[in-house]
Every structure is written in C-alpha cells, then in structure tokens.
BAKOLVO-739953 format. One record per residue (C-alpha): x, y, z; chain; residue number from 0. Coordinates in steps of 0.1 Angstrom, whole numbers, plus 5000, padded with zeros to 4 digits. Example, Ala and Ser with C-alpha at 12.3 -4.5 7.8 and 13.67 -1.06 7.14 Angstrom:
BAKOLVO-739953
+------+------+------+---+-----+
!   c1 !   c2 !   c3 ! c !   k !
+------+------+------+---+-----+
! 5123 ! 4955 ! 5078 ! A !   0 !
! 5137 ! 4989 ! 5071 ! A !   1 !
+------+------+------+---+-----+
***
This chain:
BAKOLVO-739953
+------+------+------+---+-----+
!   c1 !   c2 !   c3 ! c !   k !
+------+------+------+---+-----+
! 5063 ! 5000 ! 5200 ! A !   0 !
! 5069 ! 5007 ! 5161 ! A !   1 !
! 5051 ! 5003 ! 5133 ! A !   2 !
! 5061 ! 5014 ! 5093 ! A !   3 !
! 5043 ! 5043 ! 5073 ! A !   4 !
! 5036 ! 5039 ! 5036 ! A !   5 !
! 5025 ! 5060 ! 5009 ! A !   6 !
! 5015 ! 5050 ! 4973 ! A !   7 !
! 5041 ! 5068 ! 4948 ! A !   8 !
! 5055 ! 5068 ! 4913 ! A !   9 !
! 5016 ! 5072 ! 4896 ! A !  10 !
! 5029 ! 5105 ! 4872 ! A !  11 !
! 5024 ! 5091 ! 4835 ! A !  12 !
! 5042 ! 5108 ! 4806 ! A !  13 !
! 5031 ! 5145 ! 4809 ! A !  14 !
! 5004 ! 5140 ! 4838 ! A !  15 !
! 5018 ! 5146 ! 4876 ! A !  16 !
! 4997 ! 5129 ! 4906 ! A !  17 !
! 5003 ! 5138 ! 4936 ! A !  18 !
! 5033 ! 5151 ! 4957 ! A !  19 !
! 5060 ! 5123 ! 4954 ! A !  20 !
! 5091 ! 5144 ! 4968 ! A !  21 !
! 5078 ! 5165 ! 4997 ! A !  22 !
! 5061 ! 5124 ! 5009 ! A !  23 !
! 5091 ! 5108 ! 5011 ! A !  24 !
! 5103 ! 5127 ! 5033 ! A !  25 !
! 5081 ! 5118 ! 5059 ! A !  26 !
! 5076 ! 5078 ! 5051 ! A !  27 !
! 5096 ! 5050 ! 5057 ! A !  28 !
! 5084 ! 5028 ! 5029 ! A !  29 !
! 5068 ! 5034 ! 4991 ! A !  30 !
! 5051 ! 5016 ! 4970 ! A !  31 !
! 5058 ! 5023 ! 4931 ! A !  32 !
! 5032 ! 5021 ! 4906 ! A !  33 !
! 5047 ! 4996 ! 4883 ! A !  34 !
! 5028 ! 5010 ! 4846 ! A !  35 !
! 4996 ! 4988 ! 4848 ! A !  36 !
! 4975 ! 5014 ! 4866 ! A !  37 !
! 4994 ! 5045 ! 4868 ! A !  38 !
! 5035 ! 5049 ! 4861 ! A !  39 !
! 5058 ! 5046 ! 4830 ! A !  40 !
! 5096 ! 5033 ! 4831 ! A !  41 !
! 5115 ! 5070 ! 4836 ! A !  42 !
! 5088 ! 5076 ! 4866 ! A !  43 !
! 5093 ! 5043 ! 4881 ! A !  44 !
! 5129 ! 5048 ! 4877 ! A !  45 !
! 5128 ! 5083 ! 4895 ! A !  46 !
! 5105 ! 5071 ! 4924 ! A !  47 !
! 5130 ! 5044 ! 4929 ! A !  48 !
! 5158 ! 5066 ! 4927 ! A !  49 !
! 5143 ! 5092 ! 4950 ! A !  50 !
! 5133 ! 5066 ! 4975 ! A !  51 !
! 5170 ! 5053 ! 4981 ! A !  52 !
! 5181 ! 5093 ! 4983 ! A !  53 !
! 5162 ! 5094 ! 5015 ! A !  54 !
! 5160 ! 5063 ! 5028 ! A !  55 !
! 5133 ! 5052 ! 5018 ! A !  56 !
! 5121 ! 5013 ! 5016 ! A !  57 !
! 5113 ! 5010 ! 4983 ! A !  58 !
! 5077 ! 4982 ! 4974 ! A !  59 !
! 5065 ! 4976 ! 4943 ! A !  60 !
! 5026 ! 4984 ! 4935 ! A !  61 !
! 5011 ! 4961 ! 4910 ! A !  62 !
! 4978 ! 4971 ! 4893 ! A !  63 !
! 4951 ! 4958 ! 4867 ! A !  64 !
! 4960 ! 4967 ! 4836 ! A !  65 !
! 4938 ! 4998 ! 4833 ! A !  66 !
! 4951 ! 5033 ! 4830 ! A !  67 !
! 4920 ! 5050 ! 4827 ! A !  68 !
! 4905 ! 5035 ! 4852 ! A !  69 !
! 4935 ! 5038 ! 4873 ! A !  70 !
! 4932 ! 5004 ! 4887 ! A !  71 !
! 4905 ! 5008 ! 4911 ! A !  72 !
! 4878 ! 4994 ! 4886 ! A !  73 !
! 4870 ! 4953 ! 4893 ! A !  74 !
! 4880 ! 4930 ! 4867 ! A !  75 !
! 4875 ! 4896 ! 4864 ! A !  76 !
! 4912 ! 4876 ! 4856 ! A !  77 !
! 4919 ! 4841 ! 4861 ! A !  78 !
! 4946 ! 4829 ! 4887 ! A !  79 !
! 4969 ! 4824 ! 4865 ! A !  80 !
! 4969 ! 4862 ! 4848 ! A !  81 !
! 4973 ! 4877 ! 4885 ! A !  82 !
! 4998 ! 4855 ! 4890 ! A !  83 !
! 5014 ! 4864 ! 4856 ! A !  84 !
! 5001 ! 4902 ! 4863 ! A !  85 !
! 5022 ! 4901 ! 4896 ! A !  86 !
! 5053 ! 4883 ! 4877 ! A !  87 !
! 5055 ! 4909 ! 4851 ! A !  88 !
! 5052 ! 4941 ! 4870 ! A !  89 !
! 5072 ! 4937 ! 4901 ! A !  90 !
! 5101 ! 4922 ! 4877 ! A !  91 !
! 5095 ! 4958 ! 4858 ! A !  92 !
! 5101 ! 4975 ! 4890 ! A !  93 !
! 5129 ! 4950 ! 4903 ! A !  94 !
! 5148 ! 4958 ! 4872 ! A !  95 !
! 5152 ! 4995 ! 4884 ! A !  96 !
! 5159 ! 4984 ! 4923 ! A !  97 !
! 5187 ! 4963 ! 4918 ! A !  98 !
! 5204 ! 4990 ! 4887 ! A !  99 !
! 5202 ! 5011 ! 4916 ! A ! 100 !
! 5220 ! 4994 ! 4938 ! A ! 101 !
! 5190 ! 4979 ! 4961 ! A ! 102 !
! 5168 ! 4956 ! 4974 ! A ! 103 !
! 5135 ! 4956 ! 4969 ! A ! 104 !
! 5116 ! 4953 ! 5002 ! A ! 105 !
! 5078 ! 4943 ! 5002 ! A ! 106 !
! 5049 ! 4946 ! 4967 ! A ! 107 !
! 5018 ! 4956 ! 4981 ! A ! 108 !
! 4989 ! 4958 ! 4953 ! A ! 109 !
! 4970 ! 4983 ! 4937 ! A ! 110 !
! 4933 ! 4992 ! 4942 ! A ! 111 !
! 4906 ! 4971 ! 4926 ! A ! 112 !
! 4936 ! 4944 ! 4928 ! A ! 113 !
! 4944 ! 4950 ! 4964 ! A ! 114 !
! 4906 ! 4953 ! 4972 ! A ! 115 !
! 4895 ! 4919 ! 4955 ! A ! 116 !
! 4925 ! 4898 ! 4968 ! A ! 117 !
! 4916 ! 4911 ! 5007 ! A ! 118 !
! 4878 ! 4892 ! 4999 ! A ! 119 !
! 4888 ! 4862 ! 4976 ! A ! 120 !
! 4912 ! 4836 ! 4983 ! A ! 121 !
! 4914 ! 4820 ! 4948 ! A ! 122 !
! 4929 ! 4856 ! 4941 ! A ! 123 !
! 4948 ! 4859 ! 4969 ! A ! 124 !
! 4964 ! 4828 ! 4960 ! A ! 125 !
! 4976 ! 4839 ! 4930 ! A ! 126 !
! 4985 ! 4869 ! 4941 ! A ! 127 !
! 5013 ! 4856 ! 4971 ! A ! 128 !
! 5025 ! 4826 ! 4942 ! A ! 129 !
! 5035 ! 4857 ! 4921 ! A ! 130 !
! 5048 ! 4872 ! 4946 ! A ! 131 !
! 5070 ! 4841 ! 4959 ! A ! 132 !
! 5084 ! 4832 ! 4924 ! A ! 133 !
! 5101 ! 4860 ! 4918 ! A ! 134 !
! 5111 ! 4863 ! 4954 ! A ! 135 !
! 5103 ! 4846 ! 4983 ! A ! 136 !
! 5120 ! 4869 ! 5011 ! A ! 137 !
! 5098 ! 4896 ! 4995 ! A ! 138 !
! 5076 ! 4905 ! 5020 ! A ! 139 !
! 5034 ! 4912 ! 5012 ! A ! 140 !
! 5019 ! 4939 ! 5030 ! A ! 141 !
! 4980 ! 4932 ! 5020 ! A ! 142 !
! 4949 ! 4942 ! 5039 ! A ! 143 !
! 4953 ! 4936 ! 5075 ! A ! 144 !
! 4925 ! 4907 ! 5085 ! A ! 145 !
! 4921 ! 4903 ! 5046 ! A ! 146 !
! 4925 ! 4868 ! 5026 ! A ! 147 !
! 4959 ! 4882 ! 5013 ! A ! 148 !
! 4976 ! 4884 ! 5040 ! A ! 149 !
! 4971 ! 4849 ! 5046 ! A ! 150 !
! 4975 ! 4839 ! 5012 ! A ! 151 !
! 5012 ! 4851 ! 5022 ! A ! 152 !
! 5014 ! 4831 ! 5054 ! A ! 153 !
! 5004 ! 4799 ! 5035 ! A ! 154 !
! 5030 ! 4804 ! 5008 ! A ! 155 !
! 5059 ! 4809 ! 5033 ! A ! 156 !
! 5064 ! 4845 ! 5026 ! A ! 157 !
! 5067 ! 4874 ! 5056 ! A ! 158 !
! 5034 ! 4890 ! 5062 ! A ! 159 !
! 5027 ! 4927 ! 5065 ! A ! 160 !
! 4992 ! 4940 ! 5078 ! A ! 161 !
! 4981 ! 4974 ! 5065 ! A ! 162 !
! 4955 ! 4997 ! 5078 ! A ! 163 !
! 4946 ! 5033 ! 5063 ! A ! 164 !
! 4945 ! 5066 ! 5078 ! A ! 165 !
! 4925 ! 5086 ! 5050 ! A ! 166 !
! 4901 ! 5058 ! 5046 ! A ! 167 !
! 4868 ! 5048 ! 5066 ! A ! 168 !
! 4858 ! 5007 ! 5074 ! A ! 169 !
! 4830 ! 4988 ! 5072 ! A ! 170 !
! 4820 ! 4964 ! 5097 ! A ! 171 !
! 4832 ! 4941 ! 5079 ! A ! 172 !
! 4868 ! 4949 ! 5082 ! A ! 173 !
! 4873 ! 4959 ! 5047 ! A ! 174 !
! 4875 ! 4997 ! 5031 ! A ! 175 !
! 4844 ! 5016 ! 5024 ! A ! 176 !
! 4837 ! 5019 ! 4989 ! A ! 177 !
! 4853 ! 5054 ! 4973 ! A ! 178 !
! 4821 ! 5054 ! 4953 ! A ! 179 !
! 4803 ! 5057 ! 4991 ! A ! 180 !
! 4800 ! 5094 ! 5003 ! A ! 181 !
! 4826 ! 5096 ! 5037 ! A ! 182 !
! 4848 ! 5067 ! 5022 ! A ! 183 !
! 4880 ! 5092 ! 5024 ! A ! 184 !
! 4894 ! 5109 ! 5057 ! A ! 185 !
! 4905 ! 5145 ! 5042 ! A ! 186 !
! 4909 ! 5162 ! 5087 ! A ! 187 !
! 4945 ! 5152 ! 5099 ! A ! 188 !
! 4928 ! 5148 ! 5131 ! A ! 189 !
! 4902 ! 5123 ! 5124 ! A ! 190 !
! 4934 ! 5109 ! 5102 ! A ! 191 !
! 4954 ! 5105 ! 5135 ! A ! 192 !
! 4922 ! 5098 ! 5159 ! A ! 193 !
! 4919 ! 5064 ! 5133 ! A ! 194 !
! 4955 ! 5055 ! 5127 ! A ! 195 !
! 4962 ! 5056 ! 5175 ! A ! 196 !
! 4932 ! 5038 ! 5176 ! A ! 197 !
! 4942 ! 5010 ! 5158 ! A ! 198 !
! 4978 ! 5011 ! 5168 ! A ! 199 !
! 4973 ! 5019 ! 5205 ! A ! 200 !
! 4943 ! 4996 ! 5207 ! A ! 201 !
! 4938 ! 4974 ! 5183 ! A ! 202 !
! 4907 ! 4987 ! 5174 ! A ! 203 !
! 4891 ! 5009 ! 5144 ! A ! 204 !
! 4854 ! 5023 ! 5147 ! A ! 205 !
! 4840 ! 5012 ! 5116 ! A ! 206 !
! 4814 ! 5038 ! 5093 ! A ! 207 !
! 4788 ! 5025 ! 5117 ! A ! 208 !
! 4803 ! 5031 ! 5145 ! A ! 209 !
! 4809 ! 4995 ! 5156 ! A ! 210 !
! 4845 ! 4988 ! 5166 ! A ! 211 !
! 4862 ! 4958 ! 5154 ! A ! 212 !
! 4899 ! 4939 ! 5159 ! A ! 213 !
! 4926 ! 4950 ! 5139 ! A ! 214 !
! 4965 ! 4949 ! 5138 ! A ! 215 !
! 4990 ! 4965 ! 5116 ! A ! 216 !
! 5023 ! 4962 ! 5105 ! A ! 217 !
! 5023 ! 4994 ! 5083 ! A ! 218 !
! 4996 ! 5023 ! 5077 ! A ! 219 !
! 4993 ! 5041 ! 5043 ! A ! 220 !
! 4988 ! 5075 ! 5033 ! A ! 221 !
! 4975 ! 5076 ! 4992 ! A ! 222 !
! 4998 ! 5098 ! 4972 ! A ! 223 !
! 4977 ! 5114 ! 4953 ! A ! 224 !
! 4952 ! 5123 ! 4986 ! A ! 225 !
! 4957 ! 5164 ! 4977 ! A ! 226 !
! 4964 ! 5171 ! 5021 ! A ! 227 !
! 4988 ! 5139 ! 5015 ! A ! 228 !
! 5017 ! 5159 ! 5031 ! A ! 229 !
! 5001 ! 5176 ! 5057 ! A ! 230 !
! 4985 ! 5144 ! 5066 ! A ! 231 !
! 5017 ! 5124 ! 5065 ! A ! 232 !
! 5037 ! 5150 ! 5089 ! A ! 233 !
! 5002 ! 5154 ! 5117 ! A ! 234 !
! 5002 ! 5116 ! 5120 ! A ! 235 !
! 5042 ! 5113 ! 5118 ! A ! 236 !
! 5042 ! 5135 ! 5149 ! A ! 237 !
! 5011 ! 5121 ! 5166 ! A ! 238 !
! 5024 ! 5088 ! 5165 ! A ! 239 !
! 5061 ! 5102 ! 5184 ! A ! 240 !
! 5040 ! 5119 ! 5208 ! A ! 241 !
! 5023 ! 5086 ! 5217 ! A ! 242 !
! 5059 ! 5066 ! 5219 ! A ! 243 !
! 5056 ! 5052 ! 5181 ! A ! 244 !
! 5092 ! 5046 ! 5162 ! A ! 245 !
! 5079 ! 5051 ! 5126 ! A ! 246 !
! 5107 ! 5025 ! 5112 ! A ! 247 !
! 5103 ! 5005 ! 5078 ! A ! 248 !
! 5095 ! 4965 ! 5077 ! A ! 249 !
! 5125 ! 4955 ! 5072 ! A ! 250 !
+------+------+------+---+-----+
***
C-alpha cells in the first residue's frame, strides 16, 4: 500500500514568515506552493521550489483567491471565467520557476475557500479543472476525496488525486468542518494518526458527529502553518510505516 504525504508551503510573504518549511520538507513527498494570491511572493515561490527539489520532493501549485488579508480562507463569489483565469495565472507563474530550476510540476491543489467551495460546487470545480487542463493536461488535479473537484478533473481528462486530512475533522457529508467551529482542527498527533490509519487501512473516517463515512485516499495533507506540523508529520509518517504503508509521491 502506498500513499502521498503533502503539505501547503511557501506561504510566507515579504518580511512575514509562516510555517517551518525547511523542516517539513524533510518528511513529505509532495508540496503545494502558494502562488502569490493568498500568500507567497516571487522570491518565496522560487526558494520553496528550489528547496523542494533539493529534498527530492514533488512540486504542485496551490492557487487561491486574491485575498492576502484573509489568507485565502474567506469565500468569494466569482464567475467560472474568473476562476479559470485565476488558475491559469497562478499555475503558470509557479510553473515558470519550476521550469527555470530544471524540474516538472506534478500537480495542482487549490487553496482554502477556493478548494472548499470547489468540493461542493460543480460549476466552480469544472472551471478550475479547465484552467489546469489549459496549462498542462498532464498535471494531476488534487481535490477533497469524494468532492466535485475530483469528479470534474476526471470528466475533463485529467489525472486526479483524492486528498484526505490528518489535522482537520470531517462532517457527516464528507466535507471539512469549518475553521470557525470548535474542534475543526486536530493538534494531537495520536488523534491525527488514528484518523489517517482508519482512512488508509479501512477506507473510512469518523465524522465529528460520530458517524463513519467511506473515504478514498491518494494523498494526505498536513498544513504547514499548523504550529505542530513538524512533529505531526514525523509521527504520522512513522505510524504509516509501522503499518506497512509506503510514503511516495503521486508520480
């Protein structure tokens, strides 16, 4: 059994540092790099891609809403045309650094509210998938397991990856519990490992109301801005290995 372990990185901006990218990169197999809309800037993007390649970590683009103040986590109503353009713009920007550094981009994973809205909105999901396909039809589109974005990617002809979360809790509908709700985040490493092992080994997750729902997983996310990210990802990696699961990038 194999699984990808990813993290959202490159989310510093100018003089503001977020996350512990250097340490997280030692333990993951894929990274989702912010593209300047919700976080990141050109130098941070370049440095993050460079460090990822130094650690033999696959690189993906992490496009979000143009919302630096809200860190891309505030819902914004946009047209399908805007959504597609946002994706093309941001993925192309990061891809420039990837190519300049002699690498190849592996995937695209939307960020924050862009990601969560696309998980339940088929029109938005289709626009995002079209944007990814327009840049490079060989890119893998990563979305919430069981969500509309994964389905939209399949329909347009993209390879897709179903993503699950170690540090977030789930609703009974299979969506992530809103960050505005208590107990939406998981900080305890043992709780995170228990949740992920249940998903990977048994194909199901226990929702916040206690019900169990089926869930497929190609990749596991650990948020880089989670202050326990390094310890959590190390513990999770060891727990998976102890249970016979190999940690490998999507490609």
